[in-house]
C-alpha positions in Angstrom: -0.2 0.2 -0.1 1.2 3.4 -1.1 2.3 5.7 1.8 -0.4 9.0 2.7 0.8 12.1 1.5 -0.6 15.6 1.8 -0.4 18.0 -1.5 0.3 21.8 0.3 -1.1 24.3 -2.7 -0.6 27.7 -2.7 -0.1 30.3 -4.1 2.2 32.9 -3.4 3.5 37.0 -4.8 5.7 37.9 -1.8 6.4 34.7 -0.7 5.3 35.0 2.4 2.9 31.7 1.5 5.4 30.2 -0.1 7.7 30.4 3.1 4.2 29.0 5.4 3.4 26.5 2.9 6.7 25.7 3.4 7.0 25.3 7.3 3.3 23.3 6.7 5.0 21.1 4.7 7.6 20.7 7.4 5.3 19.8 10.3 3.5 17.2 8.2 6.9 15.3 7.3 7.6 15.0 11.2 4.5 12.5 11.1 5.3 9.4 10.8 3.8 7.5 7.9 3.1 10.6 6.2 4.6 12.6 3.3 4.3 15.8 1.9 
């Protein structure tokens, strides 16, 4: 069975949203068995 995966989509004009999405992805990856 495939590993569960969370896709974090974002739209960023000035980079702040991209930075937030990166932090969300890092947090998701700390959970065992889930990738982002």
